[in-house]
N, C-alpha and C positions, 0 to 999 in steps of 0.2 A: 936804275932810273926808269926801266920799263914798268916796274911796279907802280911808280908814281903816275905814269900815263894811263895805265890800266885802271887804277883807282879813280883817276880824274874822269875817265869815261863813265864809270859807274856812278860817280857823284853827279855828273852831268845829267844822266837820266833821272836821278833822284830830284835834281833841281827842276827839270822839265815836268816831273810829276807834281812838284809843289806849285808850279805855275798853273798847270791844268786844274789842280784842286782849288786854286784861288779864283780862276776864271769861270770854270764850269759850275753850275748850280746843283750838282749831284752830290749826294752824301757818300762819296767814295774817298777813302784816304789817299793822300798824296803818294804814299809808298806803293799802293796798288797801281796807280797811274804809271809811276816810274817803272814798275816791274812789267806792266803790259807794254809800255813803250820799248823797253829793252828787249822783251821777247819778240815783238814785232820787228825790231831792227835786226835781230839775229835771224829771224825767219826770212826776211826779205833780202838779206845779204848786205844791208847797210853797215852792219857791225859783224865782224867775224869773231868766232869764239876765241881764237888765239889772242885777240885784242883785249880780252878781259879774263881769261882762264885763270892765271896764277893769282890775281887779286881776288877773284871770286872764290877760289879754293881756300885762300887764306881767311877770308871773311867767314865762310861757312865753318872753317876749322875753329874759329874763336867764338862761335855763336853762344855756347854756354856762358862764357865770360861776359857777354853783352847783356845777359839776362840777370846778372847778379844785382844790379841796382833795383830792378823791378821786384825781385824776390825779397830783398831786404826791406823794401817799402811795404810789401805785404806782411812781413813779419812784424813790423811796427804796428800794424792795424789788427793784430791777432785777436785782441779782446773784442773788437767790433765784428770781426769776421766769425767769431765763435757763435754769435747770435743767429747768423744766417747760414751756418755751415751746412746743415742738412738740405735746405732748398737749393743752395749753390751746387752741392754735390749731385743732387737729383737732376739739375740742369746740365752740368758739365759732362757727366758720363754718357748720356745718349748723344749729345752733340759731338763729343770726341769720337764715338763709334761711327757716327754718320760721316764726319770729316775723313776718318780713316778709310771707310768703305768707298766714298766718292773718289778720294785720291787714288786708291788702289785700282778702281775701275778706269779712271782716266789714264793712269800710268800703263795699265795693260793695253788699252786701246792705242796709246801712242807707240808702245813698243811692238805691238802686233803688226802695225803697218811697216815698221822698219824690218821686222823679221821676214815679212813677205818680200820686201825689196831686196834683202840680202840673199835670199835663196834663189832669186831669178838669175 
């Protein structure tokens, strides 16, 4: 039963993200709003990690399964994608490298602060 409540909390933040996306005139996806709201709630202590940990681990564990419908949709459009394959590849490779670099830098900064706190 605790998994249902944990999942309900996560869905609640997703719903709040949907509301914000509908109300605010910014071109930001609802999922990003929900993620930022949940991160803020965790950071401020409104939500404790224990209240969503198991459901979050379950969801991250099945991520590959969640992408199957999108991948099958791409496979159906294979002939159309073949026409723009090279330009898409040229765009995807540097953007992927940039995202990986920025994510790595942010992760290092976040963990560096924790390491300093742990050594004190």
